[in-house]
DOMAR-431854 format. One line per 8 residues: number of its first residue (from 0); their letters; for each residue x, y, z of N, C-alpha, C, O, CB. Coordinates in nm, 3 decimals, decimal comma. Glycine has a CB too. Example, Ala and Ser with C-alpha at 12.3 -4.5 7.8 and 13.67 -1.06 7.14 Angstrom:
% DOMAR-431854
0) as) 1,319 -0,569 0,780 1,230 -0,450 0,780 1,320 -0,330 0,780 1,424 -0,332 0,846 1,131 -0,447 0,905 ~ 1,285 -0,225 0,708 1,367 -0,106 0,714 1,290 0,003 0,787 1,341 0,114 0,804 1,408 -0,060 0,572
This chain:
% DOMAR-431854
0) mtldattv) 18,776 1,267 2,766 18,780 1,185 2,887 18,914 1,197 2,958 18,918 1,218 3,079 18,752 1,039 2,853 ~ 19,023 1,185 2,883 19,155 1,188 2,945 19,182 1,321 3,010 19,231 1,327 3,123 19,262 1,158 2,842 ~ 19,151 1,430 2,938 19,174 1,563 2,994 19,095 1,583 3,120 19,147 1,636 3,218 19,139 1,670 2,892 ~ 18,968 1,542 3,120 18,884 1,557 3,238 18,940 1,479 3,356 18,948 1,531 3,467 18,740 1,512 3,208 ~ 18,979 1,355 3,334 19,032 1,272 3,441 19,162 1,329 3,495 19,185 1,327 3,616 19,052 1,128 3,393 ~ 19,247 1,379 3,407 19,375 1,436 3,450 19,352 1,558 3,536 19,418 1,575 3,639 19,461 1,473 3,329 ~ 19,260 1,643 3,496 19,229 1,762 3,574 19,177 1,725 3,712 19,217 1,785 3,812 19,126 1,849 3,502 ~ 19,090 1,626 3,717 19,034 1,579 3,844 19,145 1,524 3,933 19,151 1,556 4,052 18,927 1,472 3,819
8) iigqlasa) 19,231 1,442 3,876 19,339 1,379 3,952 19,434 1,483 4,011 19,474 1,469 4,127 19,417 1,283 3,864 ~ 19,469 1,585 3,935 19,558 1,689 3,985 19,498 1,757 4,107 19,566 1,781 4,206 19,588 1,793 3,875 ~ 19,369 1,788 4,098 19,301 1,851 4,211 19,292 1,760 4,331 19,309 1,805 4,445 19,164 1,895 4,171 ~ 19,264 1,633 4,307 19,251 1,538 4,418 19,385 1,513 4,486 19,390 1,499 4,609 19,193 1,406 4,368 ~ 19,491 1,507 4,410 19,623 1,488 4,468 19,665 1,608 4,552 19,729 1,594 4,656 19,726 1,462 4,358 ~ 19,627 1,727 4,506 19,665 1,849 4,576 19,604 1,855 4,716 19,662 1,915 4,807 19,623 1,971 4,497 ~ 19,488 1,792 4,732 19,419 1,798 4,861 19,442 1,672 4,944 19,379 1,654 5,049 19,271 1,819 4,840 ~ 19,530 1,585 4,898 19,556 1,459 4,970 19,685 1,469 5,048 19,789 1,508 4,995 19,561 1,341 4,872
16) tapcvtss) 19,679 1,432 5,175 19,799 1,431 5,258 19,875 1,301 5,241 19,998 1,301 5,229 19,763 1,452 5,405 ~ 19,803 1,190 5,241 19,866 1,058 5,230 19,787 0,973 5,131 19,706 0,889 5,173 19,876 0,987 5,370 ~ 19,807 0,993 5,000 19,732 0,917 4,900 19,798 0,783 4,867 19,918 0,765 4,887 19,717 0,998 4,774 ~ 19,718 0,691 4,816 19,768 0,565 4,762 19,676 0,524 4,649 19,567 0,578 4,634 19,776 0,454 4,873 ~ 19,721 0,428 4,570 19,637 0,372 4,465 19,647 0,221 4,472 19,757 0,166 4,488 19,679 0,425 4,324 ~ 19,534 0,153 4,461 19,536 0,008 4,455 19,540 -0,034 4,309 19,478 0,028 4,223 19,413 -0,055 4,528 ~ 19,616 -0,140 4,282 19,628 -0,187 4,145 19,637 -0,338 4,140 19,722 -0,398 4,206 19,749 -0,124 4,078 ~ 19,549 -0,398 4,060 19,557 -0,542 4,034 19,632 -0,566 3,903 19,646 -0,680 3,858 19,417 -0,604 4,028
24) fqaecvvl) 19,680 -0,456 3,843 19,752 -0,457 3,716 19,667 -0,501 3,599 19,717 -0,552 3,499 19,871 -0,547 3,727 ~ 19,535 -0,482 3,613 19,447 -0,491 3,498 19,459 -0,360 3,420 19,522 -0,265 3,466 19,299 -0,519 3,542 ~ 19,399 -0,355 3,302 19,419 -0,243 3,211 19,387 -0,108 3,274 19,468 -0,016 3,268 19,334 -0,261 3,088 ~ 19,269 -0,095 3,336 19,231 0,034 3,393 19,321 0,072 3,510 19,349 0,189 3,533 19,085 0,031 3,437 ~ 19,365 -0,029 3,585 19,454 -0,002 3,699 19,587 0,056 3,651 19,639 0,151 3,709 19,479 -0,131 3,780 ~ 19,640 -0,002 3,545 19,769 0,044 3,492 19,755 0,184 3,433 19,845 0,267 3,449 19,821 -0,055 3,386 ~ 19,645 0,210 3,366 19,620 0,343 3,312 19,613 0,446 3,425 19,673 0,554 3,414 19,489 0,345 3,230 ~ 19,542 0,414 3,532 19,531 0,508 3,643 19,667 0,531 3,709 19,701 0,645 3,741 19,431 0,457 3,747
32) vhmlrahr) 19,742 0,426 3,730 19,876 0,441 3,789 19,962 0,530 3,699 20,036 0,615 3,748 19,943 0,303 3,809 ~ 19,954 0,510 3,569 20,030 0,591 3,475 19,994 0,739 3,489 20,083 0,824 3,488 20,005 0,545 3,331 ~ 19,867 0,769 3,503 19,822 0,907 3,516 19,867 0,967 3,650 19,911 1,081 3,654 19,669 0,915 3,504 ~ 19,856 0,890 3,756 19,892 0,940 3,889 20,041 0,968 3,902 20,081 1,071 3,955 19,848 0,840 3,995 ~ 20,122 0,876 3,854 20,265 0,891 3,873 20,323 1,005 3,790 20,436 1,048 3,815 20,336 0,762 3,839 ~ 20,247 1,054 3,691 20,291 1,171 3,616 20,294 1,295 3,705 20,365 1,391 3,678 20,199 1,194 3,495 ~ 20,214 1,291 3,813 20,206 1,404 3,904 20,257 1,372 4,044 20,294 1,462 4,119 20,064 1,452 3,913 ~ 20,259 1,244 4,079 20,311 1,199 4,208 20,389 1,069 4,185 20,336 0,960 4,210 20,195 1,179 4,315
40) pdipvlfv) 20,514 1,080 4,137 20,590 0,960 4,098 20,608 0,858 4,210 20,623 0,739 4,184 20,725 1,001 4,049 ~ 20,606 0,904 4,335 20,631 0,813 4,446 20,504 0,763 4,514 20,511 0,707 4,623 20,718 0,880 4,547 ~ 20,389 0,784 4,451 20,264 0,741 4,515 20,269 0,591 4,543 20,305 0,514 4,454 20,140 0,776 4,425 ~ 20,232 0,549 4,663 20,231 0,405 4,694 20,130 0,331 4,607 20,013 0,370 4,597 20,199 0,383 4,843 ~ 20,176 0,224 4,544 20,090 0,139 4,460 20,069 0,009 4,535 20,162 -0,072 4,547 20,153 0,114 4,317 ~ 19,948 -0,012 4,587 19,918 -0,129 4,669 19,867 -0,243 4,581 19,764 -0,231 4,516 19,815 -0,095 4,778 ~ 19,939 -0,352 4,581 19,899 -0,473 4,509 19,863 -0,579 4,611 19,945 -0,617 4,694 20,013 -0,523 4,413 ~ 19,741 -0,629 4,604 19,696 -0,731 4,697 19,742 -0,868 4,646 19,686 -0,922 4,550 19,541 -0,728 4,715
48) dtahhfae) 19,843 -0,921 4,710 19,898 -1,050 4,670 19,824 -1,161 4,744 19,850 -1,187 4,861 20,051 -1,057 4,698 ~ 19,732 -1,224 4,674 19,648 -1,328 4,735 19,716 -1,464 4,737 19,662 -1,559 4,794 19,516 -1,338 4,660 ~ 19,834 -1,474 4,676 19,905 -1,601 4,661 19,836 -1,694 4,561 19,873 -1,810 4,548 19,918 -1,671 4,796 ~ 19,736 -1,642 4,490 19,661 -1,723 4,394 19,658 -1,660 4,254 19,582 -1,705 4,168 19,519 -1,743 4,443 ~ 19,738 -1,557 4,230 19,733 -1,489 4,101 19,793 -1,574 3,990 19,868 -1,668 4,015 19,807 -1,356 4,109 ~ 19,758 -1,539 3,867 19,819 -1,601 3,750 19,968 -1,570 3,748 20,011 -1,464 3,793 19,750 -1,552 3,619 ~ 20,046 -1,662 3,695 20,190 -1,637 3,678 20,212 -1,516 3,588 20,306 -1,439 3,609 20,261 -1,762 3,618 ~ 20,124 -1,498 3,489 20,135 -1,383 3,399 20,116 -1,251 3,474 20,180 -1,151 3,441 20,032 -1,394 3,287
56) tyayrdrl) 20,027 -1,252 3,575 20,004 -1,130 3,652 20,128 -1,092 3,733 20,168 -0,975 3,735 19,884 -1,147 3,746 ~ 20,189 -1,190 3,797 20,309 -1,161 3,876 20,422 -1,110 3,786 20,492 -1,015 3,821 20,356 -1,287 3,952 ~ 20,440 -1,173 3,671 20,547 -1,132 3,580 20,524 -0,991 3,527 20,617 -0,912 3,516 20,559 -1,231 3,463 ~ 20,399 -0,960 3,495 20,363 -0,828 3,443 20,380 -0,723 3,552 20,432 -0,614 3,526 20,218 -0,826 3,389 ~ 20,336 -0,754 3,674 20,356 -0,662 3,787 20,505 -0,630 3,804 20,543 -0,513 3,816 20,300 -0,724 3,918 ~ 20,586 -0,732 3,806 20,729 -0,711 3,828 20,793 -0,631 3,714 20,881 -0,548 3,737 20,800 -0,846 3,842 ~ 20,746 -0,655 3,594 20,800 -0,581 3,479 20,769 -0,432 3,491 20,859 -0,349 3,476 20,744 -0,637 3,348 ~ 20,643 -0,398 3,517 20,606 -0,257 3,525 20,669 -0,190 3,648 20,710 -0,075 3,641 20,455 -0,243 3,529
64) arewnlnl) 20,674 -0,262 3,758 20,736 -0,206 3,879 20,880 -0,168 3,851 20,929 -0,065 3,899 20,728 -0,306 3,996 ~ 20,949 -0,250 3,774 21,089 -0,224 3,740 21,101 -0,112 3,637 21,179 -0,019 3,655 21,155 -0,352 3,687 ~ 21,024 -0,120 3,530 21,037 -0,023 3,421 20,984 0,114 3,460 21,036 0,216 3,413 20,965 -0,074 3,298 ~ 20,882 0,119 3,544 20,825 0,247 3,585 20,879 0,296 3,720 20,842 0,403 3,767 20,675 0,236 3,591 ~ 20,964 0,216 3,781 21,020 0,250 3,912 20,907 0,279 4,012 20,908 0,381 4,080 21,115 0,371 3,902 ~ 20,812 0,188 4,019 20,695 0,208 4,106 20,731 0,194 4,253 20,819 0,116 4,291 20,585 0,109 4,069 ~ 20,662 0,269 4,334 20,668 0,252 4,479 20,567 0,142 4,513 20,461 0,167 4,571 20,636 0,387 4,557 ~ 20,602 0,020 4,476 20,511 -0,094 4,488 20,511 -0,150 4,630 20,616 -0,175 4,689 20,551 -0,204 4,389
72) invgsaap) 20,391 -0,168 4,683 20,374 -0,226 4,815 20,286 -0,350 4,800 20,167 -0,338 4,769 20,313 -0,124 4,917 ~ 20,343 -0,467 4,823 20,267 -0,591 4,815 20,197 -0,617 4,948 20,261 -0,623 5,053 20,360 -0,710 4,777 ~ 20,068 -0,631 4,942 19,985 -0,649 5,060 19,926 -0,789 5,057 19,872 -0,831 4,955 19,872 -0,541 5,068 ~ 19,934 -0,861 5,168 19,878 -0,995 5,169 19,871 -1,054 5,308 19,923 -0,997 5,404 19,958 -1,084 5,081 ~ 19,807 -1,168 5,318 19,795 -1,237 5,445 19,931 -1,291 5,489 20,009 -1,339 5,406 19,693 -1,351 5,436 ~ 19,958 -1,283 5,618 20,084 -1,338 5,671 20,080 -1,490 5,671 20,184 -1,555 5,683 20,109 -1,286 5,814 ~ 19,960 -1,548 5,658 19,947 -1,694 5,660 19,847 -1,736 5,552 19,733 -1,770 5,584 19,901 -1,745 5,801 ~ 19,887 -1,735 5,426 19,796 -1,773 5,317 19,741 -1,914 5,335 19,812 -2,005 5,377 19,867 -1,762 5,183
80) qlglwqrs) 19,614 -1,929 5,301 19,550 -2,061 5,307 19,518 -2,105 5,164 19,408 -2,080 5,113 19,420 -2,058 5,396 ~ 19,613 -2,169 5,101 19,593 -2,212 4,964 19,481 -2,315 4,955 19,476 -2,411 5,032 19,723 -2,270 4,907 ~ 19,392 -2,294 4,861 19,281 -2,386 4,844 19,157 -2,350 4,924 19,055 -2,418 4,913 19,323 -2,522 4,882 ~ 19,164 -2,244 5,004 19,046 -2,203 5,082 18,929 -2,173 4,991 18,814 -2,192 5,028 19,079 -2,080 5,170 ~ 18,959 -2,125 4,870 18,853 -2,092 4,775 18,764 -2,212 4,744 18,647 -2,195 4,709 18,914 -2,039 4,647 ~ 18,818 -2,333 4,756 18,739 -2,453 4,726 18,628 -2,475 4,829 18,526 -2,536 4,798 18,830 -2,575 4,721 ~ 18,648 -2,426 4,949 18,547 -2,440 5,054 18,452 -2,320 5,056 18,332 -2,335 5,077 18,615 -2,455 5,192 ~ 18,510 -2,201 5,033 18,427 -2,081 5,036 18,501 -1,967 4,969 18,607 -1,925 5,016 18,389 -2,043 5,181
88) tdaccawh) 18,447 -1,917 4,859 18,512 -1,803 4,794 18,499 -1,678 4,881 18,587 -1,593 4,879 18,450 -1,778 4,654 ~ 18,391 -1,667 4,957 18,376 -1,552 5,046 18,485 -1,553 5,153 18,546 -1,449 5,180 18,237 -1,551 5,112 ~ 18,509 -1,668 5,214 18,611 -1,679 5,317 18,750 -1,654 5,258 18,834 -1,591 5,322 18,606 -1,817 5,383 ~ 18,772 -1,704 5,138 18,902 -1,686 5,073 18,928 -1,539 5,043 19,038 -1,489 5,068 18,909 -1,769 4,944 ~ 18,828 -1,470 4,990 18,844 -1,328 4,961 18,866 -1,248 5,089 18,948 -1,157 5,092 18,720 -1,275 4,886 ~ 18,793 -1,282 5,192 18,807 -1,210 5,319 18,946 -1,228 5,377 19,005 -1,134 5,429 18,701 -1,258 5,419 ~ 18,999 -1,351 5,368 19,129 -1,383 5,428 19,246 -1,326 5,347 19,342 -1,273 5,403 19,144 -1,534 5,441 ~ 19,237 -1,339 5,215 19,350 -1,304 5,130 19,343 -1,164 5,069 19,446 -1,110 5,028 19,361 -1,403 5,021
96) kvgplfaa) 19,224 -1,105 5,064 19,212 -0,976 4,997 19,161 -0,866 5,091 19,230 -0,768 5,117 19,119 -0,988 4,879 ~ 19,040 -0,885 5,140 18,973 -0,777 5,212 19,046 -0,740 5,341 19,078 -0,623 5,363 18,830 -0,817 5,244 ~ 19,072 -0,838 5,425 19,138 -0,811 5,552 19,274 -0,745 5,537 19,298 -0,641 5,597 19,153 -0,937 5,630 ~ 19,363 -0,803 5,457 19,495 -0,742 5,440 19,491 -0,602 5,380 19,566 -0,514 5,423 19,580 -0,829 5,353 ~ 19,404 -0,580 5,281 19,399 -0,447 5,220 19,343 -0,344 5,317 19,397 -0,233 5,328 19,314 -0,450 5,093 ~ 19,235 -0,378 5,387 19,178 -0,282 5,482 19,279 -0,244 5,589 19,283 -0,129 5,632 19,052 -0,339 5,546 ~ 19,359 -0,339 5,633 19,463 -0,309 5,732 19,566 -0,213 5,674 19,610 -0,121 5,742 19,532 -0,438 5,780 ~ 19,603 -0,234 5,549 19,702 -0,148 5,484 19,649 -0,008 5,460 19,724 0,089 5,469 19,746 -0,210 5,352
104) legydtwf) 19,520 0,004 5,431 19,461 0,135 5,402 19,455 0,226 5,524 19,432 0,346 5,510 19,323 0,117 5,347 ~ 19,474 0,171 5,642 19,471 0,253 5,764 19,577 0,364 5,759 19,562 0,466 5,827 19,494 0,164 5,886 ~ 19,681 0,345 5,681 19,789 0,443 5,677 19,770 0,555 5,578 19,861 0,636 5,558 19,915 0,374 5,648 ~ 19,654 0,562 5,514 19,632 0,662 5,410 19,503 0,740 5,433 19,412 0,695 5,503 19,628 0,595 5,272 ~ 19,496 0,859 5,373 19,373 0,937 5,385 19,296 0,943 5,254 19,179 0,983 5,251 19,405 1,078 5,432 ~ 19,362 0,903 5,145 19,300 0,910 5,012 19,333 0,783 4,936 19,450 0,745 4,925 19,348 1,036 4,934 ~ 19,230 0,718 4,883 19,244 0,590 4,815 19,194 0,604 4,672 19,074 0,620 4,649 19,167 0,478 4,889 ~ 19,286 0,599 4,576 19,250 0,600 4,434 19,224 0,458 4,387 19,303 0,367 4,415 19,362 0,667 4,350
112) talrreqs) 19,116 0,438 4,314 19,084 0,308 4,256 19,052 0,326 4,108 19,018 0,436 4,064 18,964 0,242 4,331 ~ 19,064 0,219 4,033 19,037 0,224 3,889 18,899 0,168 3,855 18,876 0,125 3,742 19,144 0,146 3,813 ~ 18,809 0,169 3,950 18,674 0,118 3,924 18,606 0,199 3,814 18,624 0,320 3,803 18,590 0,122 4,053 ~ 18,526 0,129 3,734 18,448 0,193 3,629 18,304 0,142 3,634 18,280 0,026 3,666 18,510 0,165 3,489 ~ 18,209 0,228 3,603 18,067 0,189 3,608 18,037 0,080 3,507 17,952 -0,006 3,531 17,977 0,311 3,583 ~ 18,104 0,084 3,394 18,077 -0,011 3,286 18,119 -0,153 3,321 18,075 -0,248 3,256 18,146 0,033 3,160 ~ 18,204 -0,170 3,421 18,260 -0,301 3,451 18,158 -0,406 3,491 18,174 -0,524 3,459 18,360 -0,289 3,557 ~ 18,053 -0,363 3,560 17,961 -0,462 3,616 17,832 -0,395 3,662 17,833 -0,277 3,698 18,026 -0,537 3,733
120) psradleg) 17,719 -0,468 3,662 17,595 -0,413 3,718 17,613 -0,370 3,863 17,546 -0,277 3,909 17,483 -0,515 3,707 ~ 17,702 -0,436 3,935 17,724 -0,402 4,075 17,797 -0,269 4,092 17,808 -0,218 4,203 17,802 -0,512 4,144 ~ 17,848 -0,213 3,982 17,921 -0,086 3,987 17,853 0,024 3,907 17,910 0,131 3,886 18,063 -0,105 3,937 ~ 17,733 -0,002 3,862 17,662 0,092 3,774 17,637 0,227 3,840 17,630 0,329 3,771 17,531 0,032 3,730 ~ 17,624 0,230 3,972 17,596 0,355 4,042 17,720 0,411 4,112 17,709 0,491 4,205 17,485 0,334 4,144 ~ 17,837 0,369 4,069 17,963 0,411 4,130 17,977 0,563 4,129 17,954 0,628 4,027 18,080 0,347 4,058 ~ 18,016 0,617 4,243 18,044 0,760 4,254 18,192 0,784 4,230 18,276 0,700 4,263 18,000 0,814 4,392 ~ 18,223 0,900 4,173 18,362 0,932 4,148 18,439 0,965 4,275 18,561 0,949 4,281 18,371 1,048 4,053
128) eapfrlpt) 18,368 1,009 4,377 18,430 1,039 4,506 18,329 1,013 4,617 18,213 1,053 4,607 18,479 1,187 4,511 ~ 18,374 0,945 4,721 18,286 0,913 4,832 18,369 0,876 4,954 18,481 0,827 4,939 18,189 0,797 4,795 ~ 18,318 0,900 5,074 18,389 0,853 5,193 18,379 0,702 5,204 18,280 0,643 5,162 18,332 0,920 5,321 ~ 18,481 0,640 5,258 18,482 0,495 5,273 18,523 0,463 5,416 18,628 0,505 5,463 18,579 0,427 5,171 ~ 18,438 0,388 5,483 18,462 0,355 5,624 18,521 0,215 5,637 18,463 0,118 5,589 18,332 0,366 5,706 ~ 18,637 0,206 5,702 18,701 0,078 5,729 18,641 0,015 5,855 18,577 0,086 5,932 18,853 0,095 5,745 ~ 18,659 -0,115 5,877 18,601 -0,181 5,993 18,641 -0,119 6,127 18,567 -0,129 6,225 18,640 -0,325 5,993 ~ 18,758 -0,055 6,132 18,803 0,008 6,257 18,733 0,139 6,285 18,743 0,194 6,394 18,953 0,032 6,253
136) gttlrkla) 18,661 0,190 6,186 18,596 0,320 6,199 18,669 0,429 6,126 18,614 0,538 6,107 18,583 0,356 6,344 ~ 18,792 0,404 6,085 18,867 0,502 6,006 18,796 0,527 5,874 18,752 0,433 5,807 19,012 0,452 5,981 ~ 18,784 0,654 5,837 18,719 0,690 5,712 18,819 0,764 5,623 18,889 0,855 5,669 18,593 0,778 5,737 ~ 18,826 0,724 5,497 18,914 0,791 5,403 18,836 0,825 5,277 18,726 0,774 5,255 19,036 0,703 5,370 ~ 18,895 0,910 5,194 18,832 0,944 5,067 18,862 0,833 4,967 18,977 0,795 4,949 18,882 1,082 5,014 ~ 18,760 0,783 4,903 18,776 0,683 4,799 18,744 0,750 4,665 18,633 0,800 4,645 18,685 0,558 4,824 ~ 18,840 0,749 4,574 18,827 0,821 4,449 18,833 0,727 4,330 18,915 0,634 4,328 18,935 0,928 4,438 ~ 18,748 0,750 4,234 18,744 0,668 4,112 18,744 0,762 3,991 18,639 0,785 3,931 18,618 0,574 4,109
144) plagwtmr) 18,860 0,816 3,955 18,867 0,914 3,845 18,823 0,860 3,710 18,785 0,937 3,621 19,005 0,966 3,833 ~ 18,827 0,729 3,694 18,788 0,668 3,566 18,647 0,612 3,569 18,610 0,531 3,484 18,886 0,557 3,530 ~ 18,568 0,653 3,666 18,434 0,596 3,685 18,350 0,595 3,557 18,279 0,499 3,529 18,360 0,672 3,793 ~ 18,359 0,702 3,480 18,277 0,712 3,360 18,343 0,661 3,233 18,285 0,671 3,124 18,239 0,853 3,339 ~ 18,462 0,606 3,245 18,534 0,558 3,127 18,478 0,425 3,078 18,430 0,343 3,156 18,683 0,545 3,158 ~ 18,487 0,406 2,948 18,455 0,277 2,888 18,585 0,200 2,867 18,694 0,255 2,881 18,378 0,295 2,752 ~ 18,573 0,072 2,833 18,693 -0,006 2,805 18,764 0,050 2,682 18,887 0,043 2,673 18,658 -0,154 2,783 ~ 18,689 0,104 2,590 18,751 0,165 2,472 18,836 0,285 2,513 18,945 0,306 2,459 18,643 0,208 2,370
152) dvetyayv) 18,787 0,364 2,608 18,866 0,477 2,659 18,998 0,427 2,718 19,104 0,484 2,693 18,786 0,556 2,765 ~ 18,988 0,321 2,796 19,107 0,263 2,861 19,206 0,215 2,756 19,325 0,245 2,764 19,067 0,148 2,954 ~ 19,156 0,141 2,659 19,244 0,085 2,555 19,306 0,196 2,470 19,422 0,186 2,429 19,166 -0,011 2,466 ~ 19,229 0,300 2,444 19,282 0,412 2,365 19,394 0,482 2,439 19,497 0,514 2,380 19,171 0,512 2,332 ~ 19,375 0,506 2,569 19,479 0,570 2,648 19,605 0,484 2,650 19,716 0,535 2,634 19,430 0,596 2,792 ~ 19,587 0,355 2,670 19,702 0,264 2,674 19,775 0,264 2,539 19,898 0,263 2,535 19,657 0,121 2,710 ~ 19,700 0,265 2,431 19,762 0,265 2,298 19,840 0,393 2,273 19,955 0,389 2,229 19,654 0,247 2,189 ~ 19,777 0,506 2,300 19,841 0,636 2,276 19,968 0,652 2,359 20,066 0,710 2,313 19,743 0,751 2,308
160) neipllpl) 19,965 0,599 2,480 20,078 0,614 2,570 20,173 0,494 2,568 20,263 0,483 2,652 20,029 0,638 2,709 ~ 20,150 0,405 2,473 20,236 0,288 2,452 20,253 0,205 2,579 20,364 0,165 2,616 20,373 0,333 2,401 ~ 20,141 0,179 2,644 20,141 0,098 2,766 20,106 -0,046 2,729 19,996 -0,070 2,679 20,041 0,155 2,871 ~ 20,194 -0,140 2,752 20,161 -0,280 2,724 20,061 -0,330 2,827 20,068 -0,294 2,944 20,289 -0,368 2,724 ~ 19,968 -0,413 2,784 19,866 -0,464 2,875 19,896 -0,608 2,916 19,973 -0,678 2,850 19,729 -0,454 2,810 ~ 19,835 -0,649 3,024 19,850 -0,785 3,074 19,818 -0,885 2,963 19,710 -0,878 2,905 19,758 -0,809 3,197 ~ 19,908 -0,977 2,932 19,888 -1,070 2,820 19,761 -1,154 2,827 19,714 -1,203 2,725 20,004 -1,161 2,812 ~ 19,704 -1,171 2,945 19,584 -1,254 2,958 19,465 -1,198 2,881 19,374 -1,274 2,847 19,547 -1,266 3,104
168) yaqgytsi) 19,464 -1,068 2,851 19,355 -1,013 2,771 19,351 -1,078 2,633 19,244 -1,099 2,576 19,369 -0,860 2,759 ~ 19,466 -1,107 2,580 19,473 -1,168 2,447 19,420 -1,310 2,447 19,395 -1,367 2,341 19,616 -1,166 2,396 ~ 19,403 -1,369 2,566 19,350 -1,505 2,578 19,199 -1,506 2,604 19,141 -1,611 2,628 19,422 -1,578 2,690 ~ 19,136 -1,389 2,599 18,991 -1,382 2,612 18,940 -1,339 2,748 18,819 -1,327 2,767 18,935 -1,513 2,581 ~ 19,030 -1,315 2,843 18,986 -1,269 2,975 18,950 -1,120 2,967 19,016 -1,042 2,898 19,097 -1,293 3,082 ~ 18,844 -1,083 3,039 18,803 -0,943 3,040 18,807 -0,883 3,180 18,803 -0,761 3,195 18,664 -0,929 2,983 ~ 18,814 -0,966 3,282 18,829 -0,923 3,421 18,917 -1,028 3,487 18,883 -1,146 3,489 18,688 -0,907 3,496 ~ 19,032 -0,984 3,540 19,135 -1,080 3,579 19,166 -1,070 3,728 19,214 -0,968 3,777 19,263 -1,057 3,498
176) gcepctrp) 19,136 -1,178 3,799 19,164 -1,184 3,942 19,253 -1,303 3,972 19,355 -1,324 3,906 19,035 -1,191 4,023 ~ 19,214 -1,381 4,072 19,292 -1,499 4,109 19,270 -1,611 4,007 19,160 -1,626 3,953 19,253 -1,548 4,252 ~ 19,373 -1,688 3,981 19,367 -1,791 3,877 19,257 -1,896 3,901 19,186 -1,929 3,806 19,500 -1,859 3,867 ~ 19,240 -1,950 4,023 19,139 -2,055 4,040 18,996 -2,007 4,016 18,909 -2,087 3,980 19,147 -2,112 4,179 ~ 18,972 -1,878 4,034 18,834 -1,827 4,027 18,812 -1,731 3,911 18,717 -1,653 3,913 18,799 -1,758 4,155 ~ 18,897 -1,737 3,810 18,882 -1,648 3,695 18,874 -1,728 3,567 18,957 -1,815 3,540 18,999 -1,548 3,689 ~ 18,773 -1,696 3,487 18,754 -1,757 3,356 18,722 -1,646 3,256 18,688 -1,535 3,297 18,640 -1,866 3,359 ~ 18,731 -1,672 3,127 18,677 -1,576 3,031 18,528 -1,557 3,060 18,465 -1,647 3,115 18,700 -1,624 2,884
184) psdasnpr) 18,471 -1,443 3,025 18,332 -1,414 3,061 18,232 -1,513 3,002 18,244 -1,554 2,887 18,296 -1,275 3,018 ~ 18,134 -1,549 3,082 18,026 -1,635 3,034 17,915 -1,553 2,971 17,833 -1,605 2,895 17,970 -1,720 3,149 ~ 17,912 -1,423 3,002 17,812 -1,331 2,949 17,888 -1,215 2,885 17,952 -1,136 2,954 17,713 -1,280 3,062 ~ 17,880 -1,204 2,753 17,958 -1,103 2,682 17,920 -0,961 2,724 18,001 -0,869 2,707 17,937 -1,119 2,532 ~ 17,801 -0,941 2,778 17,758 -0,807 2,819 17,805 -0,772 2,961 17,789 -0,659 3,005 17,607 -0,797 2,812 ~ 17,863 -0,869 3,030 17,910 -0,847 3,167 18,056 -0,894 3,177 18,081 -1,014 3,193 17,820 -0,922 3,271 ~ 18,152 -0,801 3,169 18,293 -0,839 3,169 18,337 -0,916 3,292 18,436 -0,990 3,287 18,377 -0,718 3,156 ~ 18,265 -0,900 3,405 18,304 -0,969 3,528 18,232 -1,102 3,549 18,243 -1,162 3,655 18,278 -0,879 3,646
192) sgrwlgqk) 18,160 -1,147 3,448 18,082 -1,270 3,464 18,171 -1,394 3,468 18,122 -1,504 3,497 17,982 -1,284 3,351 ~ 18,299 -1,380 3,440 18,389 -1,493 3,450 18,457 -1,504 3,586 18,540 -1,592 3,606 18,492 -1,485 3,344 ~ 18,423 -1,416 3,678 18,484 -1,417 3,810 18,408 -1,507 3,906 18,285 -1,513 3,901 18,493 -1,276 3,865 ~ 18,479 -1,576 3,993 18,422 -1,662 4,096 18,321 -1,762 4,040 18,221 -1,794 4,104 18,356 -1,577 4,202 ~ 18,349 -1,811 3,921 18,265 -1,913 3,857 18,119 -1,871 3,850 18,029 -1,955 3,852 18,276 -2,044 3,932 ~ 18,097 -1,741 3,840 17,962 -1,687 3,829 17,885 -1,680 3,959 17,766 -1,649 3,958 17,886 -1,768 3,735 ~ 17,951 -1,708 4,072 17,881 -1,711 4,202 17,856 -1,571 4,258 17,762 -1,551 4,334 17,961 -1,792 4,302 ~ 17,941 -1,476 4,221 17,928 -1,340 4,274 18,004 -1,245 4,182 18,074 -1,289 4,092 17,981 -1,329 4,421
200) lecgihip) 17,989 -1,114 4,205 18,054 -1,014 4,122 18,157 -0,932 4,198 18,240 -0,866 4,136 17,951 -0,922 4,064 ~ 18,154 -0,936 4,331 18,246 -0,855 4,412 18,311 -0,940 4,519 18,252 -1,035 4,571 18,172 -0,738 4,476 ~ 18,436 -0,905 4,553 18,508 -0,980 4,656 18,480 -0,926 4,795 18,498 -0,997 4,894 18,659 -0,977 4,629 ~ 18,436 -0,801 4,806 18,409 -0,740 4,935 18,495 -0,619 4,964 18,466 -0,543 5,056 18,427 -0,839 5,043 ~ 18,600 -0,600 4,888 18,688 -0,485 4,908 18,614 -0,354 4,895 18,639 -0,260 4,972 18,802 -0,488 4,808 ~ 18,524 -0,346 4,801 18,459 -0,219 4,772 18,325 -0,202 4,845 18,240 -0,122 4,806 18,437 -0,205 4,623 ~ 18,307 -0,279 4,951 18,188 -0,267 5,036 18,230 -0,209 5,170 18,296 -0,279 5,247 18,116 -0,405 5,055 ~ 18,196 -0,085 5,201 18,239 -0,024 5,326 18,176 -0,089 5,447 18,070 -0,151 5,439 18,207 0,124 5,325
208) appv) 18,244 -0,075 5,560 18,190 -0,129 5,685 18,063 -0,053 5,723 18,054 0,067 5,699 18,295 -0,120 5,799 ~ 17,964 -0,122 5,781 17,841 -0,054 5,822 17,868 0,039 5,939 17,958 0,014 6,019 17,732 -0,156 5,859 ~ 17,790 0,145 5,950 17,810 0,237 6,063 17,779 0,167 6,195 17,695 0,078 6,202 17,722 0,362 6,048 ~ 17,849 0,210 6,298 17,825 0,151 6,430 17,709 0,222 6,499 17,673 0,187 6,611 17,952 0,157 6,519
């Protein structure tokens, strides 16, 4: 798995003029960043700062950014609305995550993500490479080199490469987003079942704009 993903990444980077990678600093995100920076040390690492993350997430982000000398770019709303999630998780995700990230992605032609098919039923048909259309009409390449990886693959890579993982995993979390809307999974077969209190599986980031 690792050799295949590395080979794919090298080829994808070679054909990218302005690549970036998004990272929530979950296990697969950190593994992907580790692989990418081995070949493009200055690749922009976009972190969507929703103003609602766990304190552990911020501390872990800052630690890795410092130790790995990441080209970290924090992306977020200029006017966070704390507590919006209590009225509507869809509105909160749109305001704090989707809108700011889509605006930031306008500056790139290639978007690396750490999505995996195993993560959720909503990602079971994930393609390793596909065009992604932003609301403005801009289209970029969206790449998921780890699409076929299992969590065991991710953990093995992290172990072999001595990558420390976000401490929240040790507390039973399997998918880690914003603190108010993240719980340990309610369904052991669905790692994302602890997100948004079970109301949904996706925030909207990975849903392309419809064609005009």
